[in-house]
C-alpha positions, 0 to 999 in steps of 0.5 A, a space after each residue: 672069353 678070351 675070344 671076346 676079350 680080344 674083339 674088344 681090344 681091337 676094336 678099341 685100339 682101332 677107335 685109337 687110331 680112328 681118332 687120331 686120324 681125325 685129329 692130324 686131319 684137322 690140324 691140317 685143314 686148319 692151316 689151307 686157306 679156304 680155296 686150296 681146292 681151287 688153288 690146286 684145280 689151278 695148277 692142274 689147268 695150268 700144267 695142261 695149258 702149258 701140254 697143249 699150247 698150239 703149236 704153229 709155224 710161218 714160212 716167212 719173217 714178215 708173216 712170223 712177226 704178225 703171228 707173234 704178236 697176235 699171239 702174245 705168249 699163248 702160241 709156240 711159234 716157228 720161223 720156217 725159213 731162217 733169216 737171211 736165207 733167199 726165200 724164192 729158192 729155199 726149201 724145209 729140210 726133211 726134219 723140217 718137214 716131218 715137224 710140220 706134220 706136228 704143227 696145229 696150224 701153218 701160216 705161208 705167204 703163197 703166190 709162188 713165193 715159197 715153191 714148194 708150198 702148195 704142195 706142202 700145204 696139201 699134204 698137211 691138210 690131208 692130215 687135218 692140220 690147219 693152213 693159212 694161205 696168207 694171200 688168200 686174203 688180199 688183193 693180188 697185184 700183177 706183175 709186168 713180166 708174167 710167169 717169172 721163175 715160178 711167181 705165175 702172173 702176180 706178186 708174191 710181196 703182199 706184206 710190203 701194204 700195211 693194210 694187206 696186213 691187217 687183213 691177214 692180221 683178222 684172218 690169224 686172229 681167227 684162227 687162234 681163237 677157233 684152235 685155242 677158245 680159251 685164249 681168245 680174249 687175249 687173241 682179241 686184244 692183241 689183234 686191237 693193238 696189232 691194228 692200231 700200230 697198223 692204222 698208225 703206220 698207214 697214217 705216217 705214210 699218207 702224211 708224209 708223201 702227200 707232197 712228194 715231187 715226184 711220183 715214181 722211185 728207182 729200185 734194184 729189186 720189183 718187190 715194192 709194187 704193193 708198197 707203191 700202189 698203195 701211196 700212190 706211186 710207181 716202181 721202176 725197177 732194175 732186175 725183176 722178182 728175184 735180183 738173178 733177172 737181169 734187165 737186157 742190154 737194151 733195158 738197161 741203156 734206157 734205164 740209164 738214159 731215163 735216169 739222166 733225163 729226170 735227174 735222179 739222184 738216189 736208187 733204193 736197194 735192199 739191205 746186204 744187196 749185191 746187184 751187179 746191174 744195180 752196181 753199174 747203173 749207179 756207177 754209169 749215173 752218179 746215184 747214191 744209194 739208199 735201203 729201202 727194205 723188203 723185209 724178207 729177214 732180220 739180220 744179226 744186228 736189228 735181231 739185236 736192237 728188236 727190230 720188227 716189221 713196224 721199225 723196219 717199215 718206218 725206216 723205209 718211210 724216212 728214206 722214202 722222204 728223203 728221196 721224193 719230199 727232202 731232195 730238192 730243199 
């Protein structure tokens, strides 16, 4: 009898507790929105997306700027060669090489610009990491003096032709989409915006240089072959692909004679250039110095002013106009 009473009492307490649980749960659910479960799923997915963002390394600034504009805020992007470093002689540290092995994509220029690039790219590909060699996306232009300082027979400064940047951007967009299809729409929109900016820049160059008064420019550094080739110009260079490649005394004498014969007034030098030979030439002939930026990297001032590929290319065009269009005015 007592045993039956205990069983009855236990059941009664169980029913009371069950009723209280149902009432409490109902009160909580009343305050939740209809799509409460979707909100929680979105939070989980958002957290997962943050953890699974693409990790991309880029060797040089102009390609970094391109990739950044395609990526928007969907990619963790890293510039391998710091601004201000000499690109032609830079070597990644052991720490950088270790980080590269954890990346999803490596974008580099090629054509000998990064002497270590081919070896690193091969190693990454063997590890199953995606690699884009930008120079494979464009038509390369031959150097006049071949096999100079490891550059082989082709000019590596491919980014100074805006149309080349369009071609490279398409490959970068496609690779981002393959690796991160969830953000396909944003990559496509960013690419369209980038191409539109390139078109505007290209049209500005064509319109400005249509009425040029001569078909060549004097430059301190053999870096502008792609730019001049695109817009119907030639470059007369004091030094080679790197500033260490100085001309012979005979070549320098011929340059001085050409400057005086053609009545040139300006020589283009890259920003912060310390080319001794170009300085001698300018002093000897009375040439004025203007900047033509090969866009290897940004100065601290440029970073503070949010400069990018487009703003620097626009400044280059302004100085080209001064020399080739406005010089005789």
